DSSP file (Angstrom, degrees, kcal/mol; ACC not computed):
  #  RESIDUE AA STRUCTURE BP1 BP2  ACC     N-H-->O    O-->H-N    N-H-->O    O-->H-N    TCO  KAPPA ALPHA  PHI   PSI    X-CA   Y-CA   Z-CA
    1    1 A X              0   0    0      0, 0.0     2,-0.4     0, 0.0    38,-0.0   0.000 360.0 360.0 360.0 130.9   -1.7   10.0   -9.1
    2    2 A X        -     0   0    0      0, 0.0     2,-0.4     0, 0.0     0, 0.0  -0.829 360.0-151.6-102.8 137.4   -3.3    6.7   -8.1
    3    3 A X        -     0   0    0     -2,-0.4     2,-0.1     4,-0.0     0, 0.0  -0.850  15.9-123.8-107.2 144.2   -1.5    3.4   -8.5
    4    4 A X     >  -     0   0    0     -2,-0.4     4,-2.7     1,-0.1     5,-0.2  -0.428  34.5-104.9 -74.8 164.6   -3.2    0.2   -9.1
    5    5 A X  H  > S+     0   0    0      1,-0.2     4,-2.3     2,-0.2     5,-0.2   0.870 123.0  54.4 -59.8 -36.2   -2.4   -2.6   -6.6
    6    6 A X  H  > S+     0   0    0      2,-0.2     4,-2.3     1,-0.2    -1,-0.2   0.934 109.4  46.5 -61.8 -46.4   -0.2   -4.2   -9.3
    7    7 A X  H  > S+     0   0    0      1,-0.2     4,-2.8     2,-0.2    -2,-0.2   0.893 110.4  53.5 -64.9 -39.3    1.8   -1.0   -9.8
    8    8 A X  H  X S+     0   0    0     -4,-2.7     4,-2.4     1,-0.2    -1,-0.2   0.933 109.7  48.1 -59.7 -43.5    2.2   -0.5   -6.1
    9    9 A X  H  X S+     0   0    0     -4,-2.3     4,-2.6     2,-0.2    -2,-0.2   0.904 111.8  49.3 -62.9 -41.5    3.6   -4.0   -5.8
   10   10 A X  H  X S+     0   0    0     -4,-2.3     4,-2.4     2,-0.2    -1,-0.2   0.899 109.7  52.4 -62.2 -41.3    5.9   -3.4   -8.7
   11   11 A X  H  X S+     0   0    0     -4,-2.8     4,-1.8     2,-0.2    -2,-0.2   0.941 111.4  46.3 -58.3 -51.3    7.0   -0.1   -7.1
   12   12 A X  H  X S+     0   0    0     -4,-2.4     4,-2.4     1,-0.2     5,-0.2   0.913 113.4  48.6 -59.1 -46.8    7.8   -1.9   -3.8
   13   13 A X  H  X S+     0   0    0     -4,-2.6     4,-2.6     1,-0.2    -1,-0.2   0.862 107.9  56.0 -65.9 -33.1    9.7   -4.7   -5.6
   14   14 A X  H  X S+     0   0    0     -4,-2.4     4,-2.3     2,-0.2    -1,-0.2   0.916 107.9  47.9 -63.5 -42.0   11.6   -2.1   -7.6
   15   15 A X  H  X S+     0   0    0     -4,-1.8     4,-2.0     2,-0.2    -2,-0.2   0.950 114.2  45.2 -61.6 -50.8   12.8   -0.5   -4.4
   16   16 A X  H  X S+     0   0    0     -4,-2.4     4,-2.7     1,-0.2     5,-0.2   0.887 111.8  52.9 -61.8 -39.4   13.8   -3.8   -2.8
   17   17 A X  H  X>S+     0   0    0     -4,-2.6     4,-2.8     1,-0.2     5,-0.9   0.920 108.5  50.9 -63.8 -42.9   15.6   -4.9   -6.1
   18   18 A X  H  X5S+     0   0    0     -4,-2.3     6,-1.0     3,-0.2     4,-0.7   0.908 112.7  45.9 -59.7 -42.6   17.6   -1.7   -6.1
   19   19 A X  H  <5S+     0   0    0     -4,-2.0     4,-0.4     4,-0.2    -2,-0.2   0.941 123.1  34.2 -67.5 -47.1   18.7   -2.2   -2.5
   20   20 A X  H  <5S+     0   0    0     -4,-2.7    -2,-0.2    -5,-0.2    -3,-0.2   0.962 128.5  30.9 -72.5 -55.7   19.6   -5.9   -3.1
   21   21 A X  H  <5S+     0   0    0     -4,-2.8    -3,-0.2    -5,-0.2    -2,-0.1   0.929 129.5  34.4 -77.5 -49.1   20.9   -6.0   -6.6
   22   22 A X  S  <<S-     0   0    0     -5,-0.9    -1,-0.2    -4,-0.7    -3,-0.2   0.513  98.7-133.1 -88.5  -4.9   22.4   -2.5   -7.0
   23   23 A X        +     0   0    0     -4,-0.4     2,-0.3    -6,-0.3    -4,-0.2   0.920  55.4 139.4  57.7  47.9   23.6   -2.4   -3.3
   24   24 A X        -     0   0    0     -6,-1.0    -1,-0.2    -5,-0.1    -2,-0.1  -0.796  54.8 -95.0-117.7 165.4   22.3    1.1   -2.7
   25   25 A X     >  -     0   0    0     -2,-0.3     4,-2.4     1,-0.1     5,-0.1  -0.185  33.4-108.9 -73.6 167.2   20.5    2.5    0.4
   26   26 A X  H  > S+     0   0    0      2,-0.2     4,-2.5     1,-0.2     5,-0.2   0.842 116.1  57.1 -70.4 -31.5   16.8    2.7    0.8
   27   27 A X  H  > S+     0   0    0      2,-0.2     4,-2.2     1,-0.2    -1,-0.2   0.971 112.6  41.4 -60.6 -51.9   16.8    6.5    0.5
   28   28 A X  H  > S+     0   0    0      1,-0.2     4,-2.9     2,-0.2    -2,-0.2   0.884 113.1  53.9 -61.7 -40.1   18.4    6.3   -2.9
   29   29 A X  H  X S+     0   0    0     -4,-2.4     4,-2.6     2,-0.2    -1,-0.2   0.927 109.1  47.9 -61.7 -44.9   16.3    3.3   -3.9
   30   30 A X  H  X S+     0   0    0     -4,-2.5     4,-2.4     2,-0.2    -1,-0.2   0.912 113.0  48.7 -64.6 -41.7   13.1    5.2   -3.2
   31   31 A X  H  X S+     0   0    0     -4,-2.2     4,-2.2    -5,-0.2    -2,-0.2   0.934 112.3  48.2 -61.9 -45.9   14.3    8.2   -5.0
   32   32 A X  H  X S+     0   0    0     -4,-2.9     4,-2.3     1,-0.2    -2,-0.2   0.905 112.1  49.2 -62.2 -42.4   15.3    6.2   -8.1
   33   33 A X  H  X S+     0   0    0     -4,-2.6     4,-2.4     1,-0.2    -1,-0.2   0.874 109.2  52.6 -65.5 -37.2   12.0    4.3   -8.1
   34   34 A X  H  X>S+     0   0    0     -4,-2.4     5,-2.5     2,-0.2     4,-0.6   0.896 109.2  49.1 -63.6 -38.7   10.1    7.6   -7.9
   35   35 A X  H ><5S+     0   0    0     -4,-2.2     3,-0.7     3,-0.2    -2,-0.2   0.935 112.2  49.2 -61.8 -46.3   12.0    8.9  -10.9
   36   36 A X  H 3<5S+     0   0    0     -4,-2.3    -2,-0.2     1,-0.3    -1,-0.2   0.883 117.7  38.8 -63.4 -39.2   11.3    5.7  -12.8
   37   37 A X  H 3<5S-     0   0    0     -4,-2.4    -1,-0.3    -5,-0.1    -2,-0.2   0.416 109.4-126.2 -90.6  -0.6    7.6    5.8  -12.0
   38   38 A X  T <<5 +     0   0    0     -3,-0.7     2,-0.3    -4,-0.6    -3,-0.2   0.913  64.6 127.7  56.9  48.4    7.5    9.7  -12.4
   39   39 A X      < -     0   0    0     -5,-2.5     2,-0.3    -6,-0.1    -1,-0.2  -0.940  64.1-106.1-129.5 156.1    6.0   10.4   -9.0
   40   40 A X    >>  -     0   0    0     -2,-0.3     4,-2.2     1,-0.1     3,-0.8  -0.576  28.3-122.9 -78.3 140.4    7.1   12.7   -6.3
   41   41 A X  H 3> S+     0   0    0     -2,-0.3     4,-1.4     1,-0.3    -1,-0.1   0.871 112.1  56.9 -53.4 -38.1    8.6   11.0   -3.2
   42   42 A X  H 34 S+     0   0    0      1,-0.2     4,-0.3     2,-0.2    -1,-0.3   0.875 109.4  44.7 -65.2 -34.3    6.1   12.7   -0.9
   43   43 A X  H X4 S+     0   0    0     -3,-0.8     3,-0.8     1,-0.2    -1,-0.2   0.849 111.3  54.5 -73.4 -33.5    3.2   11.1   -3.0
   44   44 A X  H >X S+     0   0    0     -4,-2.2     3,-2.5     1,-0.2     4,-0.5   0.737  87.4  82.0 -70.9 -22.9    5.0    7.8   -3.1
   45   45 A X  G >< S+     0   0    0     -4,-1.4     3,-0.9     1,-0.3    -1,-0.2   0.787  83.4  59.3 -57.0 -31.6    5.3    7.7    0.7
   46   46 A X  G <4 S+     0   0    0     -3,-0.8    -1,-0.3    -4,-0.3    -2,-0.1   0.633 103.3  53.5 -75.8  -9.8    1.7    6.4    1.1
   47   47 A X  G <4 S+     0   0    0     -3,-2.5    -1,-0.2    -4,-0.1    -2,-0.2   0.546  85.0 106.9 -96.7  -9.0    2.6    3.3   -1.0
   48   48 A X    <<  -     0   0    0     -3,-0.9     2,-0.1    -4,-0.5   -40,-0.0  -0.414  69.9-123.5 -71.5 140.9    5.7    2.3    1.1
   49   49 A X     >  -     0   0    0     -2,-0.1     4,-2.5     1,-0.1     5,-0.2  -0.433  24.3-108.9 -80.3 160.8    5.4   -0.7    3.4
   50   50 A X  H  > S+     0   0    0      1,-0.2     4,-2.7     2,-0.2     5,-0.2   0.920 118.7  53.2 -60.2 -46.1    6.0   -0.5    7.1
   51   51 A X  H  > S+     0   0    0      1,-0.2     4,-2.1     2,-0.2    -1,-0.2   0.888 110.3  48.1 -57.7 -36.0    9.3   -2.5    6.8
   52   52 A X  H  > S+     0   0    0      2,-0.2     4,-2.8     1,-0.2    -2,-0.2   0.938 111.1  50.4 -69.2 -43.0   10.6   -0.1    4.1
   53   53 A X  H  X S+     0   0    0     -4,-2.5     4,-2.7     1,-0.2    -2,-0.2   0.911 110.2  50.6 -61.9 -41.0    9.6    3.0    6.2
   54   54 A X  H  X S+     0   0    0     -4,-2.7     4,-2.3     2,-0.2    -1,-0.2   0.911 111.2  48.2 -64.3 -40.6   11.5    1.5    9.2
   55   55 A X  H  X S+     0   0    0     -4,-2.1     4,-2.7    -5,-0.2     5,-0.2   0.918 110.6  52.0 -65.0 -41.9   14.6    0.9    7.1
   56   56 A X  H  X S+     0   0    0     -4,-2.8     4,-3.0     1,-0.2    -2,-0.2   0.941 110.4  47.9 -56.2 -48.4   14.3    4.5    5.8
   57   57 A X  H  X S+     0   0    0     -4,-2.7     4,-2.1     2,-0.2    -1,-0.2   0.897 111.4  49.8 -62.1 -40.8   14.1    5.8    9.3
   58   58 A X  H  X S+     0   0    0     -4,-2.3     4,-2.1     2,-0.2    -1,-0.2   0.924 113.1  46.8 -63.5 -43.2   17.1    3.7   10.4
   59   59 A X  H  X S+     0   0    0     -4,-2.7     4,-1.6     2,-0.2    -2,-0.2   0.916 109.8  54.1 -64.2 -41.9   19.2    4.9    7.4
   60   60 A X  H  <>S+     0   0    0     -4,-3.0     5,-3.6     1,-0.2     6,-0.9   0.875 108.8  48.8 -60.0 -38.2   18.1    8.5    8.1
   61   61 A X  H ><5S+     0   0    0     -4,-2.1     3,-1.7     3,-0.2    -1,-0.2   0.908 107.3  55.0 -70.3 -37.8   19.4    8.2   11.7
   62   62 A X  H 3<5S+     0   0    0     -4,-2.1    -2,-0.2     1,-0.3    -1,-0.2   0.847 112.8  42.8 -60.1 -33.6   22.7    6.8   10.5
   63   63 A X  T 3<5S-     0   0    0     -4,-1.6    -1,-0.3    -5,-0.1    -2,-0.2   0.256 116.8-115.6 -95.6  10.0   23.2    9.8    8.2
   64   64 A X  T < 5S+     0   0    0     -3,-1.7    -3,-0.2    -5,-0.1    -2,-0.1   0.810  77.4 130.2  59.3  31.2   22.0   12.2   11.0
   65   65 A X      < +     0   0    0     -5,-3.6     2,-0.4    -6,-0.2    -4,-0.2   0.722  69.3  47.5 -83.0 -24.0   18.9   13.2    9.0
   66   66 A X  S    S-     0   0    0     -6,-0.9    -2,-0.1    -9,-0.1    -1,-0.1  -0.939  88.4-123.5-114.7 140.3   16.7   12.6   11.9
   67   67 A X    >   -     0   0    0     -2,-0.4     3,-1.2     1,-0.1    -2,-0.1  -0.416  27.0-114.2 -75.0 161.3   17.4   13.8   15.4
   68   68 A X  T 3  S+     0   0    0      1,-0.3    -1,-0.1    -2,-0.1    -7,-0.0   0.736 117.1  57.8 -67.5 -21.5   17.6   11.1   18.1
   69   69 A X  T 3  S+     0   0    0      2,-0.0     2,-0.6     0, 0.0    -1,-0.3   0.654  86.3  90.3 -84.2 -12.7   14.4   12.7   19.6
   70   70 A X    <   -     0   0    0     -3,-1.2     3,-0.1     1,-0.1    -4,-0.0  -0.731  56.8-169.9 -85.3 124.5   12.4   12.2   16.5
   71   71 A X        +     0   0    0     -2,-0.6     2,-0.3     1,-0.1    -1,-0.1   0.727  64.3  20.5 -86.4 -23.7   10.7    8.9   16.5
   72   72 A X  S    S-     0   0    0    -15,-0.0     2,-0.2     0, 0.0    -1,-0.1  -0.974  75.9-106.3-146.4 156.1    9.5    8.8   12.9
   73   73 A X        -     0   0    0     -2,-0.3     2,-2.2   -20,-0.1   -16,-0.1  -0.503  46.8-107.5 -72.3 152.2   10.0   10.2    9.5
   74   74 A X              0   0    0      1,-0.2    -1,-0.1    -2,-0.2     0, 0.0  -0.406 360.0 360.0 -81.9  65.2    7.3   12.7    8.5
   75   75 A X              0   0    0     -2,-2.2    -1,-0.2   -30,-0.1    -2,-0.0   0.396 360.0 360.0-108.4 360.0    5.7   10.3    6.0
């Protein structure tokens, strides 16, 4: 599925809005946004901004989803 630039921007804003307004983590926000836009998280990964990816990696480390030796999420 290809997103227009407008939809990509809305998708990113939806993630940020969920984090700020609903006070949920980035992992949950991305999953919720993917459900709303009816896309698989793996497909959505290419639309994520670098700051969001970095926040996802940080959160994943906090929850021990990434080993300390892993430098990046496999996105």
